[in-house]
N, C-alpha and C positions, 0 to 999 in steps of 0.2 A: 944356586943359593938365592938369587934375586927372585927367580920365578917361584920358588918355594915360598918366599916371604910374601909375594904378591897374592898367591893363592890363599895364604893363611889370613891375610889382612885385605880382603877385597874392598870393603867399604872405605878403609883408610886410603887405599890406593886410588880409588875414584875421586875422593876429596882432594888428594894431593895433585892428581892430574888436573882437576878443575882449577885449583889454586895456581898451578904453574901456567895453565892456559891463559888465565886472566892476567897474571903478572907479566908474563913474557909478551902476550898480545898487546898489552897497554904500553910496555916500555920499548919494545923492539923498533917501532917506527921512528923513535927519536934517538936511536943509537947513532945514526948518521944524518946530518943535515945537508940538504942540497945547497951547493954554493951559489952565490949570486952570479948570474951570467954576465959576460962582458958587454953584451948588448944593453942589458938593464943598467949597468954602471955608466955606459957611454951616454945613455939617454936620460940619465937622472942628474939634475943639477939644482943646487940651492937657488940659483938665479931664476929658475922657472917659477918660483913662488913669490918673486918680487913684482912690484908694479910701479908705474910712474904716477906720482901724486897720491893724494888721499883717496881711499875707497869709501864705500857707503857704510861699512861696518864700524861699530864702536864697541870697545870691550872693557870690562872691569873684572877684577879678581873677587871671587867669593871665598873669603878666608875662613869664615866660621860656619858651623853646622846650622846656626840659626839663620844666617844669610842665605844658605842653601835652601832652607825651608821657605823663607820669605819670597825669594825670587822664583821658586817653582810655583808657589801660589799665585803670584802676580802674573807670570808668563802664561800659565795654563788658564788663568781667569780671563785673559784677554782673547783667547782663541775663539774664532767664529767659524772656522772651517775644519781644522785638523789639529790633533795633538799626537805627537810621536814620543814614545818612551822606549829606549833600549837600555837594558841593564843586565849585568851578570847575575845579581842576587836581588830578588824581590821577596821580602818577608812580611808577614802580617805584623802589625804593631801600631803605635799611635800615629807617628808621622806617615807611614804607608796608608793608613786609613784616611788621613787627611787628603793625601794625594788621590786615593781611590774615590773619595767623596766628590772632589772637584771633577774628576774624569767622568763619573757617573752623571753628575749634574750637567756637564757640557754635552754628554751623549744624549741626555734627555732633550737638550735644545737643538739637536741635529748635528752636532759636531762629530766628525769621524775621529775615533780614537784607535790608535794602533800601538800595541805593547809587544815588545820582543824581549824574551827572557832566556837565559842560558838553560840548557837541559838539566843540569844538576840541580839548580835552584827550582826549576819547574817540578822536578820529581820530589825533592825533599821538602820544599817550602810551600808549594802551591796546591799540590794534590790534596783533595778532601777538605779544602778550605772554602767555606761558603761565601766569603767575601770576594775571592777571585772568581767563583762561579757567578756571583751577582754581576760582575763585569763581563765575563765571557758570554753570558746568555743575553746580553743587551744587543739589539740589532745594529747599533752604531759603534760597537766595540769589538775589535778582533784582538785576540792574544795568540801569539805564536811562540813555540818553544824551539830553540835552536839546538839541534843534535841531541835528541832524547837519549838518555842512557839505555844502552842495549848490551847486556852482558854476553850475548852471543857474538857480538862484534867488539871485543875489548880494544882493538886497535883504534877504535873511534872514540874511546872514553876520554882521551886527553884533548880532544878537539873542542875546546871550550871557547865561549864568546865573552870577552871582558869589556865590551863596549859599555859606555855609561854616558848617555846624553838625553836631553829633552828638547823637542822642537814644538813651537806653537805658530801655526800659520806661516807667514813670512816675516813675522815680527822679530824673531831671534831664537837663540838656542843656548842651553847650558851644557857644557862639556867638561869632563874632568875625571876624577878618581872616586867619586862617591857612589856607592850602591844605594839601593832604595830600601832602607830600613833605619830604625832609630839609632843605631850605632854611628851612622853617617849623617843623618839629616834631622834637624830640629833640636829642641832642648828638653824633650820629655825625659823623665828620670830613667836611667839605664845603668847597668853595672859597669859598663866601660864605654868609652867614646873615641871615635877616630878623629884625628885632626888632619883632614885631607884638604884638597884645594880644587877649585873649578874656575872656569872662565865663563862669564856671561857675555854673549855677543849679541848686540842689538843692531838690526838692519834699519838704518835711517831712511832707506828708500822703499820701505814696505808699502805695498799698495800702489806703486808707480812702476813705470817701465824700467827704471833703474834697479829694481829689486833683483834682476837676473845677475847683477854683478856681486851679490852678497855671497860670502862663503857658505851661508846656510844651504844654498842649492847643492853644494858638493857633499855636505853632511847628509842631506836628504837623499841624494842620488846613491850614496853608499848604503844608507839604510834600506832603500828599495832593492838593491842588489842582494843584500843578506836576507831580507824578508822573502824574496822570491826564490831562494835556493831550495832544492829538494829536501835538504835536511831541516828546513824550518817548517814545522807542522802546527796546525791549529790546536789550541787548547780548549777542549770542551765547548766547541762552537755549536751550542744547542740551545735554541731559544725556549724550549720546553722546560729547561732547568729553572727558568724564572718562575714557573708555576709551583715549584716545590716550596712548602711552607718555610723551611729553613733558609732557602735562598731569598725568598720574598722578604723574610724578616731582615736578613742581612742588607738587602737593598734599601729597605726602609730605614735602617740604622744609618747607612751612608748618606741618604738624602737628608735626614734630620741633622746629621753631623755637618753637612755642607751649610745648612741654614745657620747653625751655631757659629761656624767659622766665618761666614759672611758678615754676621752681626758683630762678631768680636774683632774682625780685621777688615773694616770698611776701606782702609787705605790699600789693601791688597785685592779684595774681592768685591768691593762695594760699587765698582764702576757701573755695572749693568743695572744695579738697584737705583742708582742716581740718574742714569741716562738710558732708560729702556729703549731698545730698538736702534741705538746709535752704535757706530763702530767703537771698539774698545780703545783704540789708540790712533788718533788722527795722524795721517801720514806727514812725515817731515817735521811738523812743528813740535811734536812730543808734548802737547799741552791739552788739557781739558778746557772747555769754555771757561773763561775767567783767568786762564794763564797758569794754573797749577800743574806742574809736571806730574805725570802718572807713571812714567817708565824712563829710566830707573828712578828710585826714590832719592832725590837730592833736594836740599832745601833752597838752594839759590834760585833766583829768577834767571831766565834765559832759555835758550834752545837746548834740545837733547845733545847736540854736538858739543856745546859749551859745557854742559854738565858732565859728560863723559870725559872731556879733556881735563876738566878740573879734578875729577876723581882719579884719573890715571896719573896726573901729576903728584897727587898725594900718595898714591901707591908706590910710584917710582921713587 
C-alpha cells in the first residue's frame, strides 16, 4: 500500500523526505545533552574569578539604546590599532550605517577592523548588500561568518553564535545583549525597540604594562579562538569588489556619513579633529589637555577612576 502510494506520488515523496531530513537532522543532535563531567565541576569554582584588591577595570551599565550608540561611537572613535565587533545579527539600517561609517573611516587610517557575524545573519542580512561589500573589500577590514548555513548538513544549522561585544585597542569593550541594528542601538525611528542592557568596561591601565591585568584580554582571547575556527569563513574578502560602481558609491556614502557624524557629535568623534596625530585617550589620567574627561562622558572634574566610581554608585 505504501509502496504503491510512493510510486504514485514520487514528487511529494521526495519533498517529504527532504523535509524530514532537514527537521530530524536539525533537531536530533539536541535530543540528548552531554552532562557536565565531574572533572569540570571539580575544577570550576566561583572563587577563581575573585581577586585581592581593586583591578584596573572600571565598569558602567548602558541602560538605553542611545547610550549604546553613544559609547560605540566614542569607543571606536578612539581606536588607533584595532576594532573588533562580534555579533549575532548585523543588519543594514541607520545605526548600523553609523557604525560602518566609523569602521571604514578608521580602516582608512590604518586601523585593523575584524567583524564576526553569525551564519544565519550573514546569509539573510548581509549577502548582496553593497554596504557590507564596501567594508569587506577594504584591505584593513576582514569580515568572517560563523557556521554558514548549509542545508546538506542540517545537524549544524542550530550551531549559532550569540556573542555581542565591541573591543577597541586596549581601551575597553562593550558586552551585553544588543545586536547590531536599529531595534537595539540608537534612537532612529523604528516600528519597535528592544530594551536591553550592556556593560561598558574601561581599562584604566591601557597603554601601560598593567594592561595585561584587564579582563579585555580574556574577551579578545576568546574572540581569537572563535575567529580561527574552521567554521569561521571569510565574507567576500575581495578587494576588486571596491572597483564596482555600486560598492564604490556605498563607500562614498559611508565616508560622507562619517564626516556628518563627526561634525554633529564632536564630543564623541571630534578628538582626532581637535588633536591630529595625538593618542585618543592619554593613559591613566583619562583627560584631554585642559582637564576635560573624554571617556566616559561624566561632567565632574577628577580622574577616570573617580568618575566611574561615582557613576557606579548612582547605578547601584
